[in-house]
C-alpha positions, -999 to 999 in steps of 0.1 A, spaced: 0 0 0 13 35 -9 11 63 15 -17 88 10 7 117 18 20 123 -18 -16 126 -30 -27 147 0 2 172 -1 4 176 -38 1 212 -47 -4 223 -11 14 255 -2 20 256 36 53 259 55 44 230 77 41 207 47 75 218 31 98 194 51 77 163 43 72 174 7 110 176 3 115 142 18 88 127 -4 104 142 -35 138 128 -24 123 93 -22 105 94 -55 72 107 -41 60 77 -22 64 61 12 57 24 10 38 4 36 55 -29 37 28 -50 23 52 -79 20 57 -79 57 20 -80 63 16 -109 39 44 -128 58 27 -121 91 -7 -132 77 8 -165 64 25 -171 98 -6 -164 118 -27 -188 96 0 -215 98 1 -212 136 -37 -214 136 -37 -246 117 -11 -260 141 -31 -248 171 -62 -266 157 -43 -298 151 -27 -299 186 -57 -288 207 -88 -300 187 -91 -333 206 -82 -320 241 -107 -291 238 -134 -314 226 -128 -338 255 -128 -309 280 -160 -294 265 -178 -327 266 -168 -332 302 -176 -297 315 -204 -285 291 -240 -286 303 -257 -288 270 -251 -295 233 -238 -260 226 -214 -260 256 -202 -295 247 -191 -283 212 -153 -284 214 -150 -262 183 -164 -232 202 -138 -238 230 -110 -241 205 -121 -209 188 -124 -189 220 -90 -202 232 -73 -191 200 -89 -156 200 -80 -152 237 -44 -161 230 -42 -137 200 -60 -108 217 -38 -111 248 -7 -109 226 -21 -79 207 -30 -61 239 5 -66 253 21 -52 221 -4 -23 220 3 -12 256 40 -14 251 38 7 219 15 34 234 34 37 267 69 35 253 71 42 216 43 66 206 59 100 208 43 109 241 7 103 228 -10 82 255 -45 75 267 -46 104 291 -22 129 276 -33 133 240 -15 166 233 13 150 212 -11 128 192 -16 154 164 9 182 170 32 188 141 13 167 115 22 157 89 58 157 101 54 129 126 79 101 122 65 67 132 87 46 155 96 13 139 77 -4 167 46 14 157 50 3 121 55 -33 132 24 -31 154 3 -17 125 15 -46 103 6 -71 131 -29 -56 136 -36 -56 98 -25 -92 95 -46 -102 125 -78 -86 112 -73 -101 78 -68 -135 93 -101 -131 112 -120 -122 79 -104 -151 61 -117 -178 85 -148 -188 65 -127 -188 33 -99 -210 45 -120 -229 70 -97 -228 100 -122 -212 124 -158 -205 130 -171 -174 112 -181 -143 130 -215 -126 131 -224 -96 110 -218 -71 138 -182 -83 142 -176 -84 105 -186 -47 104 -163 -40 133 -134 -58 116 -139 -39 83 -141 -6 101 -110 -14 121 -92 -23 88 -102 9 72 -90 29 103 -57 11 102 -51 18 65 -63 54 66 -44 63 97 -12 48 84 -16 62 50 -22 97 63 6 95 89 -18 95 118 -3 65 135 0 81 170 -37 87 174 -44 55 155 -23 34 179 -42 49 209 -75 40 192 -64 4 186 -51 0 221 -82 14 237 -104 -10 218 -81 -39 226 -83 -36 264 -114 -56 270 -110 -82 243 -91 -109 263 -115 -106 292 -145 -112 268 -131 -145 255 -119 -156 289 -155 -150 302 -169 -170 273 -146 -199 282 -155 -197 319 -192 -198 309 -189 -227 285 -169 -248 310 -193 -238 339 -164 -227 361 -185 -219 392 -183 -183 404 -162 -174 373 -192 -181 351 -208 -148 361 -178 -132 378 -157 -133 347 -185 -116 327 -188 -89 354 -150 -82 352 -152 -80 314 -183 -57 317 -164 -33 340 -134 -31 318 -155 -27 287 -174 2 303 -143 20 315 -123 15 282 -149 16 254 -176 38 269 -158 63 292 -122 64 278 -131 65 241 -147 100 241 -116 114 259 -88 96 243 -102 90 208 -132 112 198 -120 144 215 -85 145 198 -99 135 164 -130 157 164 -121 187 186 -83 189 192 -76 187 155 -94 220 150 -71 238 175 -38 219 172 -38 214 134 -66 236 121 -50 237 86 -58 200 82 -96 206 87 -94 234 61 -72 215 36 -85 180 40 -122 180 50 -128 146 34 -101 130 55 -113 148 86 -149 137 83 -140 103 70 -118 94 100 -143 108 124 -171 90 107 -152 57 112 -146 64 148 -182 74 153 -193 41 138 -170 21 161 -182 40 191 -219 35 182 -212 -2 181 -197 -1 216 -228 17 230 -250 -9 214 -229 -37 229 -228 -20 263 -266 -19 263 -267 -56 257 -242 -62 285 -264 -43 309 -294 -64 299 -274 -96 306 -264 -83 341 -300 -74 349 -311 -108 338 -285 -124 360 -296 -103 390 -333 -111 385 -333 -147 372 -299 -162 378 -268 -172 358 -286 -196 335 -311 -171 323 -284 -145 318 -263 -170 299 -292 -177 275 -297 -139 269 -260 -134 263 -262 -160 236 -289 -140 218 -270 -107 222 -234 -119 215 -221 -98 186 -194 -124 178 -220 -151 168 -205 -181 150 -232 -194 128 -237 -231 120 -210 -243 97 -195 -277 90 -157 -272 86 -140 -306 85 -108 -289 97 -125 -281 130 -147 -312 134 -139 -332 166 -119 -363 161 -140 -393 152 -170 -373 140 -184 -369 106 -204 -337 109 -205 -304 127 -234 -315 150 -218 -348 161 -215 -336 197 -253 -334 201 -259 -366 181 -234 -384 202 -251 -372 234 -284 -387 221 -267 -420 213 -252 -424 247 -221 -403 246 -192 -392 226 -188 -412 194 -221 -430 199 -208 -453 226 -234 -477 241 -221 -471 276 -245 -457 301 -244 -419 301 -264 -392 317 -294 -381 296 -289 -350 274 -299 -316 288 -326 -313 261 -348 -339 245 -332 -356 215 -350 -350 182 -364 -379 162 -341 -395 136 -360 -378 108 -362 -344 125 -348 -315 105 -327 -305 135 -303 -334 130 -300 -331 92 -266 -315 84 -264 -290 55 -238 -297 28 -203 -293 42 -191 -257 43 -225 -241 38 -234 -215 65 -270 -218 77 -292 -194 96 -316 -215 117 -341 -207 144 -331 -203 180 -330 -236 198 -320 -257 167 -284 -249 169 -279 -218 148 -248 -208 166 -220 -232 171 -200 -208 191 -224 -187 211 -221 -181 248 -250 -196 268 
């Protein structure tokens, strides 16, 4: 990807642009984003994901069958997916915090004065560039899951979120706005590991952590994505830019409103999700953990809809719903050994609920028939 700066600054006559215009002219008029490095990282992440699946598919399936309380919770693919995303998001958060606190030119979550001052003459630290490449590769890998079939596909809300994040990454890098862009990415990364840890605790019915983990996630989500975003993200982009770099608003109104529009979209999604989180907490307070778990399944923005990826199917199974079928047949793999009865009545053999769609086809089914292979209940 080429930088947007040569195009943005072409023909502009301001003293503040002169140093960068001279540098661009000396380098042939383009600053290149290392797309090759992003491709290498993407291939590496996907390769590690396939290895992760191969190593942990059977252990996660056994653990899910042992700890899960119903057919959804006994699906090891969901546990495998959440474990991978938890691992990746924890790594991304660690890198983000290091870059923001140590390598971002003084632009932090609280002190945003240095985020925009001096634009466009803001040299990005190599660590910031590497972090951007890693973020871009990670989001691309998330979008490629249903294509390469190494993971369960996300719901529509999360796909919108991923695409908006990718656009933000590309625009902020191309326009040399990496300081504020790094803060934005780090703020939105804070609650991610806790979300997937809470989903794992819920699927495995880990006692007090089943609700406690969700409450911790909800608190961090509220502080970071509801309270901190207006100060650390929206204020610098929408208001500070008018006082710190007013010439940008005058010269590049399209960039100004485009970036703020993306940020506004992301923040709107956070408010929608926070409203859903509050509803789940109220449900837990009124009707208990099980009722709250069912509601969270309906509100979960990261729904993984029913899909039959052989690469993720539990060992010894022939279809994506083998876990529930096995439970109806007496246990994992259809063993005739005595097992406890399933949490829900088993459908008849000719019931549509047990008829698998063609391999790889995503289906949108009614609630209660297994439309989400990776929902939190």
